[in-house]
C-alpha positions in Angstrom: -30.3 34.9 -23.4 -33.9 35.8 -22.6 -35.9 38.7 -21.2 -36.1 40.3 -17.8 -35.0 38.7 -14.5 -37.7 38.1 -12.0 -37.5 37.0 -8.3 -38.7 33.6 -9.4 -37.8 33.2 -13.0 -39.3 29.7 -13.3 -42.8 30.8 -12.1 -45.2 29.8 -14.9 -42.4 28.5 -17.0 -44.2 25.5 -18.5 -42.3 23.4 -21.0 -43.9 20.8 -23.3 -41.8 17.7 -24.2 -43.1 15.8 -27.1 -42.1 12.4 -28.4 -41.0 8.8 -27.7 -40.9 6.8 -24.5 -38.4 3.9 -25.1 -37.1 1.1 -22.9 -33.3 0.7 -23.6 -32.1 -2.9 -23.5 -28.5 -2.8 -22.3 -26.6 -6.0 -21.4 -29.7 -7.9 -20.8 -31.4 -5.3 -18.6 -34.2 -2.9 -19.4 -34.0 0.8 -18.6 -36.8 3.3 -19.0 -35.9 6.2 -21.2 -36.4 7.9 -24.5 -35.0 11.4 -25.0 -38.3 13.3 -24.4 -38.9 11.5 -21.2 -35.3 11.9 -20.0 -35.5 15.6 -20.9 -38.8 16.0 -18.9 -37.3 14.1 -16.0 -34.4 16.5 -15.6 -36.5 19.6 -16.4 -38.8 18.7 -13.5 -35.8 18.3 -11.2 -34.6 21.8 -12.1 -37.9 23.2 -10.9 -39.7 24.0 -14.1 -43.2 22.7 -14.9 -43.1 20.2 -17.7 -45.8 18.3 -19.6 -44.8 15.1 -21.3 -46.8 14.3 -24.4 -46.3 10.7 -25.5 -47.9 7.3 -26.1 -47.5 3.9 -24.4 -48.6 0.4 -25.2 -51.2 -1.5 -23.2 -48.6 -3.8 -21.9 -46.4 -4.4 -18.9 -43.7 -1.9 -20.0 -46.4 0.6 -20.6 -47.8 0.2 -17.1 -44.3 0.5 -15.7 -43.6 3.7 -17.5 -47.0 5.1 -16.7 -46.6 4.5 -13.0 -43.0 6.0 -12.9 -44.2 9.1 -14.7 -47.3 9.5 -12.6 -45.1 9.7 -9.4 -42.3 11.8 -10.9 -43.8 15.2 -10.7 -44.0 15.4 -14.5 -47.4 16.5 -15.8 -48.5 13.5 -17.9 -50.3 13.8 -21.3 -50.2 10.2 -22.2 -52.4 8.0 -24.4 -52.3 4.2 -24.7 -52.1 2.1 -27.8 -52.5 -1.5 -28.9 -49.0 -1.2 -30.4 -46.2 -2.2 -28.0 -44.4 0.3 -25.8 -41.2 1.5 -27.4 -37.9 -0.4 -27.0 -34.4 -0.3 -28.4 -31.4 -2.6 -28.1 -27.8 -1.4 -27.6 -25.6 -2.9 -30.3 -22.0 -3.8 -30.0 -21.0 -0.7 -32.0 -22.6 1.5 -29.3 -25.6 2.5 -31.4 -29.2 1.7 -30.5 -31.4 -0.4 -32.7 -34.8 1.2 -32.3 -37.6 -1.3 -32.7 -40.3 0.0 -35.1 -44.1 -0.5 -35.0 -44.2 1.0 -31.5 -46.8 3.1 -29.7 -44.6 6.3 -29.8 -44.9 6.4 -33.6 -48.5 7.6 -33.4 -48.7 10.2 -30.7 -52.0 12.1 -31.2 -52.2 15.9 -31.0 -52.6 16.7 -27.3 -55.8 18.2 -26.0 -54.1 20.9 -24.1 -55.2 24.0 -26.0 -55.5 27.1 -24.0 -52.6 26.3 -21.8 -49.8 28.8 -22.0 -46.4 27.3 -22.4 -43.0 29.0 -22.9 -41.0 26.2 -24.5 -41.5 23.2 -26.8 -39.0 20.4 -27.0 -38.8 17.6 -29.6 -36.3 15.6 -31.6 -35.9 14.0 -35.0 -37.0 10.4 -34.1 -40.6 11.4 -33.3 -40.8 13.0 -36.7 -40.8 9.7 -38.6 -44.6 9.5 -38.9 -47.1 11.8 -40.4 -49.3 11.6 -37.3 -46.5 12.9 -35.1 -45.4 15.6 -37.6 -48.9 17.0 -37.6 -49.1 16.9 -33.8 -45.9 18.9 -33.5 -47.2 21.3 -36.1 -50.3 22.0 -33.9 -48.0 22.6 -30.9 -45.9 25.0 -33.0 -49.1 26.8 -34.0 -49.5 27.7 -30.3 -46.4 29.9 -30.7 -44.1 28.9 -27.8 -41.4 31.4 -27.2 -38.7 28.9 -27.5 -38.5 25.7 -29.6 -35.7 23.4 -28.5 -34.7 20.6 -30.9 -32.3 17.9 -29.8 -31.4 16.3 -33.1 -30.5 12.8 -31.6 -29.7 11.4 -35.1 -30.3 7.7 -34.6 -29.6 5.1 -37.2 -32.5 4.9 -39.7 -34.2 7.5 -37.6 -34.0 10.6 -39.7 -33.7 12.0 -43.2 -32.0 15.2 -44.6 -35.5 16.7 -44.9 -36.2 16.0 -41.2 -33.0 17.8 -40.3 -33.8 20.8 -42.5 -37.4 21.0 -41.1 -36.1 20.8 -37.5 -33.6 23.6 -38.2 -36.4 25.7 -39.7 -38.7 25.2 -36.7 -36.2 25.5 -33.9 -34.9 28.5 -32.0 -32.4 26.4 -30.0 -30.6 23.3 -31.4 -28.5 20.8 -29.5 -26.4 18.2 -31.2 -23.2 16.3 -30.5 -20.0 16.7 -32.6 -20.8 13.8 -34.9 -24.3 15.1 -35.5 -22.9 18.5 -36.3 -20.8 16.9 -39.1 -24.0 15.4 -40.5 -25.8 18.8 -40.3 -22.9 20.6 -42.0 -23.0 18.1 -44.8 -26.8 18.3 -45.2 -26.9 22.1 -45.1 -23.6 22.9 -46.8 -22.8 25.2 -43.9 -19.4 24.7 -42.2 -19.6 27.1 -39.3 -22.1 27.0 -36.4 -22.2 30.8 -36.4 -23.2 30.8 -40.0 -25.9 28.2 -39.4 -27.3 30.4 -36.6 -27.5 33.4 -38.9 -29.0 31.6 -41.9 -31.5 29.6 -39.9 -32.3 32.4 -37.5 -31.5 30.4 -34.4 -31.0 31.9 -30.9 -28.5 29.3 -29.8 -26.7 26.2 -30.9 -25.1 23.8 -28.4 -22.6 21.2 -29.6 -21.4 18.5 -27.1 -18.3 16.4 -27.4 -18.4 13.9 -24.6 -15.9 14.4 -21.8 -14.3 17.2 -23.8 -17.3 19.3 -22.8 -19.4 21.5 -25.1 -19.6 24.7 -27.0 -22.6 27.1 -26.8 -23.1 29.6 -29.6 -25.5 32.5 -28.8 -25.7 36.3 -28.9 -22.8 36.2 -26.4 -20.6 34.5 -29.0 -19.1 31.0 -28.7 -18.2 29.8 -25.3 -16.7 26.5 -24.2 -16.9 24.5 -20.9 -15.2 21.2 -20.0 -16.5 19.5 -16.8 -14.3 17.6 -14.4 -13.4 14.1 -15.7 -15.6 11.3 -14.4 -15.6 7.5 -14.8 -17.7 6.7 -17.9 -20.2 4.2 -16.6 -23.2 4.7 -18.9 -23.6 7.7 -21.3 -27.3 7.0 -21.9 -29.3 10.1 -21.1 -26.3 12.4 -20.5 -27.2 14.5 -23.5 -30.8 14.7 -22.5 -29.8 16.0 -19.0 -27.5 18.5 -20.7 -30.3 19.8 -22.9 -32.8 19.9 -20.0 -30.5 21.9 -17.7 -29.5 24.3 -20.6 -33.1 24.8 -21.5 -34.1 25.7 -18.0 -31.2 28.1 -17.9 -32.5 29.8 -21.0 -35.9 30.3 -19.3 -34.3 31.3 -16.0 -32.4 34.1 -17.9 -29.1 32.6 -16.8 -25.9 33.9 -18.4 -24.9 31.6 -21.3 -21.7 30.6 -19.5 -23.6 29.7 -16.3 -26.1 27.7 -18.2 -23.5 25.9 -20.2 -21.5 25.0 -17.1 -24.5 23.6 -15.3 -25.6 21.6 -18.3 -22.1 20.1 -18.8 -21.9 19.2 -15.1 -25.3 17.5 -15.3 -24.3 15.5 -18.3 -21.1 14.4 -16.5 -23.0 13.2 -13.5 -25.4 11.1 -15.6 -22.5 9.5 -17.4 -21.0 8.4 -14.1 -24.2 6.5 -13.1 -26.1 3.6 -14.5 -29.3 4.4 -16.4 -30.7 7.4 -18.2 -32.9 8.8 -15.3 -31.0 9.6 -12.1 -31.3 12.1 -9.3 -29.3 15.2 -9.9 -27.2 16.6 -7.0 -28.5 19.6 -5.1 -25.9 22.0 -6.4 -27.1 21.4 -10.0 -30.8 21.6 -9.1 -30.1 24.9 -7.5 -27.9 26.3 -10.3 -30.4 29.0 -11.2 -32.1 29.5 -7.8 -30.2 32.7 -7.0 -31.3 35.6 -9.2 -28.2 37.6 -8.3 -26.2 35.0 -10.1 -28.2 35.3 -13.3 -27.4 37.8 -16.1 -29.1 37.2 -19.4 -27.2 38.0 -22.6 
């Protein structure tokens, strides 16, 4: 999927994750998350260097998130705002009601110029404001080798133009099956392979819960279904999937190996409470043996 194999394929493999930090309110309890933070959390566990670019409120939740990130191993690029730290409430239909007017809606362009990074990650939600769109544009101007977009189509959190822009900017796109149906409707393209060709994408990953996922790349379309687990809390599972897959791309893993590791990571997160958990050692070490890597 990428270039040459090295003895330590993650050396210098810095990733920038841009976007929202959000506390999820689930059954009366508050869980720290937000897709860009969740993504950074799992990328860090996989051994890649990751910088999180986001914004927090000057409030108790902001302090809590700041302290967690500062001790996580994630490189923080965080600013503070008089607006509240992001939050969302899980509704009865399983969707999240994301509260607007939050700090993450105005994340300034990061002052990290001159730092070489290999991959940029962002989603659709952070693109709701002009401030954020300009900040992402400045990061894109730095020409990262890979641009990973996790669509994360939240209710009232995207427009067709947002989707089209993300597809134009991305080299790798991750979405779930329901999101793929929206993308197919917006673009008028009914096959992932056709979308890859028309949008000049390197890879598309489409997840389908416990049914697993399909990864489309230069190696063709491949599928993987993880072992069944008890569905405790799906929050963050897709972010873990994207993180492990993204590190696999940088580590030059074979697409089938990266897809399997990503699916297994997602399944583990589903089986635990909360979006940010500790991954088991076998997943953390999925790409540690260069003899098992074979880029396609």
